[in-house]
C-alpha positions, 0 to 999 in steps of 0.5 A: 428407560434404556442403559439408565437414561429416560427420555421423553419424545426422543429427549433426555430426561434427567433429574436436573432438566427443567420443566414449567407450567402456566396457570389459568384463573376462572372466576364466577360472582364469588368464586375464583380458582386456578388451574395449572399445565402439565409440566413442559420442558422449558424451551419446548416449542408448544410451551409458547401456545400454552404461555398464550393459551392460558394468558387469553383464557385468564383475560377472558375468564379471570376477572368476574369475582371480587375481590380475588377475581382481579387480583389472581388474574393479575398474578397468572398473566404475570407468571404466564407471560414471564416463563410460567413457573419452573423447577426441575425433575428433581423438585417435581417428584419432590413435591409428589412424594410429599403430597403437594399438588403443584411446585410453588416458587421456592427451592426444594 
C-alpha cells in the first residue's frame, strides 16, 4: 500500500473492484461437496483456465452421488459457464468479518 492505494500484481484494488470465483462439485456414493476457487479479478486472463478446469473437474467428479450429485453438478457447471460468482472486494471483506466462508449471490 502506498499513497492510500493498494496494488496486487501491479493492478490497483479498491473496495469496488469486482472479483469472481468458480465452483467444483465432487461426489462419491452419498456424499457431495462443493469447493470454491480463490477470488480472481473479473476479466483476469487466468480466470478462463479456472472456469474451464473447475467445469471439467465437475463434469468428471460431480455426478457420482444420489440425489445431490447430478443436481449440484448442473448448478456448478451453470455458474462456471456464466462467469462464476461475482462480488466486490467490499462484499468479500464484509462476509469475512461476519464469518461467512463464501460469498453467495446476494447483494451486500
